[in-house]
C-alpha positions as CSV (number, residue, x, y, z in Angstrom):
1,M,58.8,116.7,127.7
2,K,62.8,117.4,125.9
3,I,65.8,118.7,128.0
4,D,68.1,120.7,125.7
5,C,71.7,119.9,127.6
6,F,73.7,121.9,125.9
7,C,72.6,126.1,126.0
8,H,74.7,129.1,126.8
9,F,73.9,132.4,128.0
10,I,75.1,135.5,129.2
11,P,73.6,136.7,131.9
12,P,73.5,141.0,132.3
13,K,75.7,141.4,135.4
14,Y,78.2,138.7,134.5
15,L,78.7,140.4,131.1
16,S,79.2,143.9,132.5
17,A,81.5,142.7,134.8
18,L,83.4,140.5,131.8
19,Q,83.3,143.8,129.6
20,K,84.9,146.1,132.5
21,K,87.9,143.0,133.6
22,A,88.7,140.6,130.9
23,R,90.7,141.3,127.7
24,L,87.9,140.6,124.8
25,T,88.5,139.7,121.2
26,A,86.5,140.4,118.4
27,D,85.5,136.9,118.2
28,F,83.9,137.0,121.9
29,N,82.4,140.3,120.9
30,R,80.5,139.2,117.9
31,E,79.2,136.0,120.3
32,M,78.0,138.6,122.7
33,S,76.4,140.6,120.3
34,N,73.6,137.9,119.9
35,E,70.2,139.1,121.7
36,A,68.9,135.7,122.3
37,N,72.8,135.1,124.2
38,T,72.5,138.2,126.6
39,N,68.9,139.1,127.1
40,L,66.6,137.6,128.7
41,D,63.3,139.0,127.4
42,V,64.7,138.0,123.7
43,R,65.6,134.0,125.2
44,L,62.0,133.7,126.8
45,H,60.3,134.9,123.7
46,L,62.3,132.5,121.8
47,M,61.7,129.7,124.0
48,D,58.1,130.3,124.0
49,R,58.4,128.9,120.3
50,Y,59.3,125.3,121.5
51,P,57.0,124.3,124.4
52,G,57.8,121.5,126.8
53,V,61.8,121.9,126.0
54,G,63.5,122.7,129.2
55,Q,67.1,124.0,129.1
56,V,70.1,123.2,130.9
57,L,72.3,126.8,131.4
58,S,76.0,127.0,130.7
59,I,77.9,130.4,129.9
60,S,78.8,131.3,126.9
61,Q,82.5,131.7,125.8
62,P,84.9,133.4,126.6
63,P,86.9,130.6,129.1
64,L,87.8,133.0,131.9
65,D,91.1,131.7,132.2
66,K,92.1,132.9,128.6
67,V,90.7,136.5,128.9
68,A,91.1,137.3,133.1
69,S,93.6,137.4,135.6
70,P,93.5,134.6,138.1
71,A,91.7,137.0,141.0
72,D,89.2,138.6,138.1
73,A,88.2,134.6,137.0
74,V,87.0,134.1,140.7
75,E,85.2,137.3,140.7
76,L,83.6,136.9,137.7
77,A,82.6,133.3,137.9
78,R,81.0,134.0,141.2
79,I,79.2,136.5,139.7
80,A,78.2,134.6,136.3
81,N,77.1,131.3,138.8
82,D,75.1,133.3,141.1
83,E,73.3,134.7,138.4
84,L,72.3,131.5,136.5
85,A,71.4,130.2,139.8
86,E,68.4,132.7,139.9
87,L,67.3,132.3,136.8
88,T,66.6,128.7,137.6
89,V,65.1,129.3,140.7
90,K,62.9,131.9,138.6
91,Y,62.1,130.1,135.8
92,P,62.0,126.4,136.5
93,D,60.0,125.0,134.1
94,K,62.2,126.9,131.1
95,F,65.7,126.4,132.7
96,V,66.0,123.1,134.3
97,A,69.3,123.2,135.8
98,A,72.8,125.1,135.3
99,V,76.5,124.2,135.0
100,A,78.8,125.8,136.9
101,C,81.3,128.5,135.6
102,L,85.2,127.9,136.9
103,P,88.2,130.1,137.0
104,L,90.4,127.6,135.4
105,N,93.4,129.5,136.1
106,D,93.4,129.1,139.9
107,I,92.7,125.5,140.4
108,E,92.3,125.8,143.7
109,A,89.7,128.3,143.5
110,S,87.7,126.2,140.9
111,L,87.5,123.0,143.4
112,A,85.7,125.1,146.0
113,E,83.8,127.1,143.3
114,T,82.5,123.7,142.0
115,D,81.9,122.9,146.1
116,R,79.6,126.1,146.4
117,A,78.1,125.7,142.5
118,I,77.0,122.0,143.5
119,N,76.1,122.1,147.6
120,Q,74.8,125.6,147.6
121,L,73.3,126.4,144.3
122,R,72.4,122.7,143.3
123,F,74.2,123.0,139.6
124,R,74.2,119.7,137.8
125,G,77.8,119.7,136.7
126,I,80.5,121.8,136.1
127,E,82.1,123.0,132.1
128,I,85.6,123.2,130.8
129,Y,87.6,123.2,127.6
130,S,89.3,121.4,125.4
131,T,92.4,123.1,126.7
132,I,93.0,125.3,129.9
133,Q,96.1,127.7,130.0
134,G,97.8,125.5,127.2
135,Q,97.6,122.4,129.0
136,S,95.9,118.9,128.1
137,L,92.9,117.7,130.2
138,D,95.0,115.0,131.3
139,S,97.4,117.1,133.1
140,P,97.7,115.8,136.7
141,R,96.9,119.9,137.7
142,F,93.6,118.6,136.6
143,R,92.8,115.3,138.5
144,P,91.5,116.7,141.5
145,L,88.6,118.8,139.9
146,Y,88.3,114.9,138.4
147,E,88.1,113.3,141.4
148,K,85.9,115.9,142.8
149,M,83.3,115.4,139.9
150,V,83.4,111.4,140.4
151,G,82.2,112.2,144.2
152,Y,79.7,114.2,143.2
153,D,78.3,111.4,140.5
154,L,77.9,114.6,138.1
155,P,79.0,115.4,134.6
156,I,81.3,117.2,133.4
157,W,80.7,119.5,129.9
158,L,83.3,119.7,127.6
159,H,83.5,122.3,125.2
160,P,86.2,123.6,123.0
161,C,88.1,126.8,123.0
162,Q,89.2,128.3,120.2
163,G,87.8,131.1,117.7
164,V,84.8,131.4,117.0
165,T,84.6,132.4,113.3
166,G,85.9,131.4,110.1
167,D,87.9,127.9,109.6
168,Q,88.2,127.9,113.5
169,A,84.3,127.7,114.4
170,L,83.4,125.3,110.8
171,F,86.2,122.6,111.5
172,G,88.6,123.6,114.4
173,W,86.0,123.4,116.5
174,P,85.4,119.8,116.1
175,Y,89.1,118.9,115.9
176,E,89.9,120.7,119.3
177,T,86.9,118.8,120.9
178,S,89.1,115.3,119.5
179,A,91.8,116.2,120.0
180,A,90.6,116.4,124.1
181,V,89.2,113.7,124.1
182,V,91.9,111.1,123.1
183,K,94.2,113.0,125.5
184,L,91.5,112.1,128.0
185,V,91.9,108.4,127.1
186,S,95.5,108.4,126.1
187,G,96.3,110.0,129.5
188,G,94.4,107.2,131.5
189,I,91.8,109.9,132.8
190,I,89.0,107.4,131.4
191,R,90.9,104.4,132.6
192,D,91.5,105.9,136.5
193,Y,88.6,107.5,136.9
194,P,85.9,104.5,135.3
195,D,82.5,106.5,136.6
196,I,84.0,110.2,135.6
197,K,80.9,111.4,133.0
198,F,82.0,113.9,130.5
199,I,79.6,115.2,128.2
200,I,81.2,116.2,124.7
201,H,79.7,119.1,122.1
202,H,78.8,118.2,118.6
203,G,77.5,114.9,118.2
204,G,80.8,113.7,119.7
205,S,82.6,115.5,117.1
206,M,85.0,113.6,114.9
207,V,85.0,110.5,117.5
208,P,82.7,108.6,116.2
209,F,83.0,109.1,112.7
210,F,86.5,107.9,112.7
211,E,85.6,104.8,115.0
212,G,87.7,102.6,112.4
213,R,90.9,104.9,112.8
214,I,90.5,104.5,116.5
215,K,90.5,100.4,116.2
216,W,93.9,100.6,113.8
217,M,95.9,103.7,114.7
218,Y,95.3,104.3,118.2
219,P,97.4,101.1,119.1
220,L,100.0,102.2,116.5
221,E,100.5,105.7,117.9
222,F,100.1,105.1,122.0
223,G,100.7,101.2,122.5
224,G,99.1,99.2,124.7
225,A,98.6,101.4,127.6
226,I,94.6,101.6,127.2
227,H,93.1,98.3,126.7
228,N,90.8,98.2,124.2
229,P,90.6,102.2,123.6
230,R,87.2,102.0,121.6
231,E,85.4,101.2,124.8
232,Q,86.7,103.7,126.6
233,F,86.1,106.6,124.0
234,R,82.5,104.8,124.2
235,K,82.2,106.1,127.8
236,F,81.7,109.4,126.9
237,Y,78.3,111.2,126.4
238,C,77.9,113.5,123.8
239,D,74.7,115.7,122.3
240,T,72.8,116.2,119.6
241,A,74.1,119.7,117.8
242,V,75.0,118.6,114.9
243,Y,73.6,121.2,112.8
244,A,69.9,119.3,111.7
245,S,72.3,116.3,110.3
246,T,70.0,112.8,110.6
247,S,73.3,110.5,109.2
248,A,75.2,112.4,112.0
249,L,73.4,111.6,114.3
250,R,72.7,107.8,113.0
251,C,76.6,107.9,113.5
252,S,77.0,109.1,116.7
253,Y,74.2,106.5,118.0
254,D,75.7,103.9,116.2
255,F,78.9,104.4,118.0
256,F,78.0,105.7,121.6
257,G,74.3,104.4,121.9
258,G,71.3,105.4,123.2
259,G,72.3,105.7,126.4
260,H,74.8,108.1,125.7
261,I,73.5,110.9,123.8
262,L,71.8,113.6,125.3
263,F,69.3,116.2,123.0
264,G,71.4,119.4,122.9
265,T,70.8,122.3,120.2
266,D,73.5,124.8,120.9
267,M,70.8,127.6,121.9
268,P,71.1,130.3,120.8
269,L,74.6,129.9,119.2
270,G,74.8,128.8,115.2
271,P,71.9,129.6,112.3
272,K,68.4,130.4,113.6
273,Y,69.6,130.4,117.4
274,G,70.6,126.7,117.3
275,L,68.1,124.8,115.3
276,T,65.8,123.5,117.8
277,A,63.1,122.9,115.5
278,E,65.2,121.2,113.0
279,T,67.0,119.5,115.4
280,I,64.3,117.9,117.2
281,Y,62.5,116.6,113.5
282,A,66.5,115.3,112.9
283,I,66.0,113.3,116.0
284,E,62.3,112.2,114.8
285,Q,63.0,111.0,111.7
286,A,66.4,109.0,112.6
287,E,65.8,105.3,112.2
288,I,66.3,104.3,115.9
289,P,63.6,102.9,118.4
290,E,60.9,105.0,119.9
291,A,62.3,104.0,123.2
292,D,65.8,105.6,122.4
293,K,64.6,109.0,121.5
294,I,63.0,109.2,125.1
295,K,66.1,108.8,126.3
296,I,68.0,111.1,124.1
297,F,65.0,113.6,124.2
298,W,64.9,113.6,128.5
299,R,65.6,110.3,130.0
300,N,69.4,110.3,129.8
301,A,69.9,114.1,130.9
302,A,67.1,113.6,133.8
303,D,69.0,110.3,134.9
304,L,72.8,111.7,134.5
305,L,72.3,115.2,136.4
306,K,69.6,113.7,138.9
307,I,67.0,115.8,137.7
308,P,63.4,115.4,139.3
309,T,61.0,114.4,136.5
């Protein structure tokens, strides 16, 4: 059994509404041209290659706050979430859970949609982006959303939100994710909400690799308001979407530990629709205890998302 915690999909009704109401760039249109990202039959056929792998679905880019008015974003989020919920009901062995899409340019509406998604649609968390309308994630504006998720004891998926091509996709995304994580620590979000749970993409991005810089540079740049900042950074969860690099996985493992890493492939995005087989192989080849591999493949996700097993 394996639970892929970071998968994306754009269901058909949502895609049609998005194309009518949103201001889409060429970058986002390219992402939507991926058949496995928009065509359910293609997706299911592709998933048949990996028996025993269940997916946690989240909506693919773009962030609604960047491409739609607040009123349209509210409507689009509801359409997206309703369709994801239908997939989890119809294909429970394939899609084991879903993550709520939110109209983050309307925080009150986002709070209401979070309640609806979790209480009525049985979603297992929400997705936000590394910046929201140009505001960093430590803004007081977003604290009610953090408080709500602490109350539900469910995680927040954190996705980068720059462009999806060229240098932005290659190195911009890891930087953007890492910068957002720094804001969550330096802005006191992790300190003030000690039980909050964030899942960050791509093995934690730059965070585990620059552990030494966190130790020595963080106090110089941000002072002593955050005690022991490395331990604050270690409270995050990360996925394994590092494009099948065992050495990168080991770096993430050494920093976050076996209890804070979740199997995730970014399927169907990236080469070969998310490198599912290659990511599985990279984890299996890692020189870490077998018990921690089990945690990474499914146990951590099942516990964090409260998925019955």
